[in-house]
N, C-alpha and C positions, 0 to 999 in steps of 0.2 A: 885593514889600514884605512880604506875609505870610509868606514863606518864611524870613526872617531870625529867627535865634535871639536872644532877649533876654537880658539879664543874669540869670545864675543865682542864685538865693537858696541859701544853704547848707542843708544837710540838717537841721540842728538847728533853723533858724529855721522851716523848712517844717513840721517836726514840732510845734513851738510853735503855729504857725498852725492845724494840724489839731486839736490839743488844745484850743485856744480855740474853734474852731468847735463841737466836740463838748460843750464846757462851756456854750457859749450855747445849744445845743439842750437840753442837760440842764436848764438853769435854767428854760427855757420850759416844758419838759415836767413838771418837779417842781412848779412853780407850779400848773399845770393840775391835775395829778393830786392834789396836796394839797388843792386847793379842792374837788375831787371827793369826796375822802375826808371832809372836814370837812362838806360839804353834799352828801349823796348824791343828793337829789332834784332832777333837773335843772329842773323847773318852779319849785321854790322858789328855786333858785340863779339862774335868769333873772329871776325877780320881784325878787329882793334886788339884783341888778346894776342893773335898771331903776330901782328906788326910790333906790339909791345915786346913780345918774346924775342923776336928777331933782333930788335934794336938793343935789348939787353945783352944778347949774346955777342953782337958786333961791337958793343961798347958805346953805341950812340944813345944819348938820351932823348929819343925822339918822343914827344908827347903829342899824340893825336887826340883831338876832342871829338866827342860824338857829334855828328852833324844834326843839329835839331832841325825838325821837319819845317818849323816856322821860319828858320833861316833860309832853308832850301827854297821855300815858297817865295820869301821876300826877295831873294836874289833874282828869281825868275821875274817877278812883277816888276821890280826896279829896272832890270835890264830891258824888258819890253816896253815898259812904260816910257823910258828915255828914248828907246829907238822909235817909238810911235810919236814922239815929240810930246812932252807934257805941256808944253805952252800952247800946242795946236789942237789938242783934243781933251775934251772932258774925261773920256774914257782913259786915256793915257795918264791923265793927272790923278784920277782915282787909283790907277794901278800903282803909281808912285807913292801916294799918300798911304795906302793900304800896306805896300810893301815896306815902307819905313816904320809903320806901326808893328808889322810882324817882325821886323829886324829888332826893334826894341824888346818884343816878347822873347825873341830868341837869346838876346843879351841877358835878359833876366833869367832865363832858364840856364844859360851858361854859368852865371853867377850862383844860382842854386846848386847846380852840379859841384862847383867848385867848394862851395860852403858844406855841402853834405859829405863830400869826400874828406875834406880837411877836418871837419868838426864831429863827424859820425863815423864814417868808414875807417879812418886812420886809427882813432881810438879803439874801435872794435878789433880791428887787425892787431893792435899792440896787446890788447887784452887776451886775444887768442893765441898769439904766438909767444907771448912772454908769460904773463900771469897764469893763465889756464894750463899752459904747458908745464909750468913749474908745479902747478897743484897736481897735475896728473903723474909728474915724476915722483913726487912725494908719496902720493898715494900707492904707486906700483911698489916703491921702497918699503912702504908700510906693510903691504900684503906679503912681501918676501920675508921681512922680519917677523911677522906674525907667524908665517909658516915655519920658520926656523925655530921660533920660541916654542910652538906647538910640538914640533918634531923632538926637541930636546926633552920637553916634559914627558912625552910618551915613551921615548927611549930611556927614560929615567937616567939622563945624563948627571953628571956631577953638579953639585949645588951651585958652585960658582959659574959654571957654563950656563945653567938655567937662569941664574940671576943676571949674567951678563946678557943674554938673549932678551931677557924680559926688560932690562934697562934700554937696550937698543930699540926694542919694540915701543916702549914708552916714548923714548926720544922721537921716534918716526912719527908716533900718533901725534905728539905735541907740534912737531914741525908741519905735518899734514894739516892740522887744525889751524895753525897760524897762517899758512899760505892760503887755505880756503877762506879764511876771515878777511885777508888782505885782498884777494881777487874779488870778493863781494863788495868791497867799498868802492 
């Protein structure tokens, strides 16, 4: 039974399947690496994920942003520059000016984070959870129908059963190809 050869899929379809698998891996890896880029401190990343999970469970939409190091340093410089008296000390004035520059850098990085999340990560997440998931569903269905078709041929079932299984197999092949094409656009 294990030695019988199954229905072969055409080379183009197999290449589309391979590219879909690579795309799926790419999307997963890109999401992980992009989050690492945006939030390089693994401890802070884990803490934020935990807080996000807890707030989802409790029904609160608490949105914490990753603390940019430039912003933290800016807060420190601004606080102590003002405590020293920026009008009385060149050092204090330099702290305040540099703190304000760092604050602007932090604001730009926050804006970059928001932009990347909205225009890059969210579409990738949608691709993964909707389009690629749909493709994987149709591929799995195709494999099941291929096995059914092959089994009926090997067992020399009635012609109408074989024809019905073949039609279902071809329908699944068409659906799988269509969804792969849609996901790649």
